[in-house]
Structures are given as structure tokens and as C-alpha cells.
C-alpha positions in Angstrom: -33.1 -33.3 3.0 -29.1 -33.1 3.6 -28.9 -33.3 -0.1 -31.1 -30.1 -0.7 -29.4 -28.1 2.1 -26.0 -29.1 0.8 -27.3 -27.9 -2.9 -28.4 -24.5 -1.2 -25.1 -23.8 0.5 -23.2 -24.8 -2.8 -25.3 -22.5 -4.8 -24.9 -19.5 -1.8 -21.0 -20.4 -2.0 -21.1 -19.9 -5.8 -23.1 -16.8 -5.7 -20.7 -15.3 -3.1 -17.6 -16.1 -5.3 -19.1 -14.5 -8.3 -20.1 -11.4 -6.3 -16.6 -11.2 -5.3 -15.5 -11.8 -8.7 -17.4 -8.7 -9.9 -16.3 -6.7 -6.9 -12.5 -7.3 -7.7 -13.0 -6.9 -11.5 -15.0 -3.4 -11.0 -12.1 -2.2 -8.7 -9.4 -3.3 -10.7 -10.9 -1.7 -14.0 -11.2 1.6 -11.8 -7.5 1.4 -10.8 -6.5 0.6 -14.4 -9.0 3.7 -15.8 -7.6 6.1 -13.0 -3.8 4.9 -14.2 -4.6 5.8 -18.0 -6.3 9.1 -16.7 -3.2 10.2 -15.0 -0.7 9.1 -17.6 -2.7 11.0 -20.7 -4.1 14.0 -18.5 -2.1 13.8 -15.3 -5.2 14.1 -13.4 -5.6 13.3 -10.4 -2.2 14.8 -8.8 0.0 11.8 -7.8 -0.3 11.9 -3.9 -4.0 11.5 -4.5 -3.8 8.8 -7.4 -1.6 7.1 -4.8 -4.0 7.6 -1.9 -6.9 6.1 -3.9 -4.8 3.0 -5.2 -3.8 2.4 -1.4 -7.6 2.4 -0.7 -8.7 0.4 -3.4 -5.8 -2.3 -2.8 -7.1 -2.5 0.7 -10.8 -3.1 -0.4 -9.5 -5.7 -2.7 -7.4 -7.4 0.0 -10.0 -7.4 2.3 -12.4 -9.1 -0.3 -9.9 -11.8 -1.2 -9.2 -12.6 2.6 -12.8 -12.5 3.4 -13.8 -14.8 0.7 -11.1 -16.9 -0.5 -9.3 -17.2 3.0 -12.6 -17.7 4.4 -11.6 -15.2 7.2 -15.2 -13.3 6.6 -17.0 -16.5 8.2 -15.0 -16.8 11.3 -15.6 -15.4 14.7 -14.6 -11.9 15.3 -11.7 -12.7 17.9 -9.9 -14.9 15.3 -10.2 -11.8 12.7 -8.7 -9.4 15.3 -6.1 -12.0 16.0 -5.0 -11.9 12.4 -5.6 -8.4 11.6 -4.0 -6.7 14.7 -0.2 -8.0 13.9 -0.7 -6.9 10.3 -1.9 -3.7 11.2 1.3 -3.5 13.6 3.1 -4.3 10.9 2.1 -1.7 8.7 2.5 0.8 11.2 6.0 -0.3 12.0 6.7 0.5 8.1 5.2 3.6 8.1 7.1 4.6 11.2 10.3 3.5 10.1 10.0 5.3 7.0 8.7 8.5 8.6 12.1 8.3 11.2 14.3 7.5 8.4 13.1 10.4 6.3 13.2 12.7 9.7 16.9 11.4 9.9 17.9 12.5 6.5 16.2 16.1 6.6 18.2 16.3 10.2 21.5 15.5 8.6 20.8 17.6 5.5 20.0 20.7 7.7 22.8 20.1 10.4 25.9 22.4 10.6 28.2 19.7 11.3 27.1 17.2 8.6 29.8 16.8 6.0 29.3 18.7 2.7 28.7 16.6 -0.3 31.7 16.4 -2.5 30.7 19.1 -5.2 30.2 21.7 -2.6 33.7 21.3 -1.0 35.8 24.0 -2.1 39.1 23.0 -3.8 42.0 22.6 -1.8 44.8 25.5 -2.5 48.5 24.7 -2.1 51.3 23.2 -3.8 50.9 25.2 -7.1 52.7 28.0 -8.6 51.6 31.1 -7.0 53.8 34.1 -8.4 
């Protein structure tokens, strides 16, 4: 009886791995298709395309973590113990990028910010002024 139970578990595991393979293949084909569509036609716009790529990458990461790292079969508390620091890390990256961009714009628009070298007037003096 244990042999039959092992065989059915193995078949279910193999079926799950193949399902994950096909999902990852389809998502990757969509990504490649969108990249070629954008390359040759310019559609969709770059911001939309990047957003779609980020979303599809998250889908692929979910399936890889759930199936091959076996996190999809764990209890919810363990999943949240792993996901929460990851989500905070992603939030930190986004927050630091936004803060850096804000700092860059603040420095650019500040009247006390030093001017770039090409906008500084050349110094007058020391020459022949007749």
C-alpha cells in the first residue's frame, strides 16, 4: 500500500513540475514577444512595457519559489516570515531611488546650487582692454 501512495505522490509532483514549466515557458514567451513587438513597432510604450515586465517577472519568481524551493507547500507563517523582509527590502530600494531622484531635482532647482561648468560665464580680466 505504501508503494502505491509513493507512486501517486511522485506522479503528482512530476505533474506539478511540468505545469510550472509550461507556465514559466508561456510567461517567458510573452515577455520575448512583447520585447520584439516594442523593438519593431514601439508599442507598448516604455513605461507600460517595463511595468508589464516587472509584473511578469514577479509571476515567474512566485512559481519558481513556490515549486522549486517548496515554499508553496509550507505553512502561511513561514511564507510570511520569508516574504515580509523581501517586501521591505524592495520597498527600501524604491524609497531610496525616489529620495535620490528628489534630491537630484532639489539640487538642480536650488538657487544656491553651483552651476555646471558650461553655464558659468568666462572670467574677464588680465587681457588687453583698449
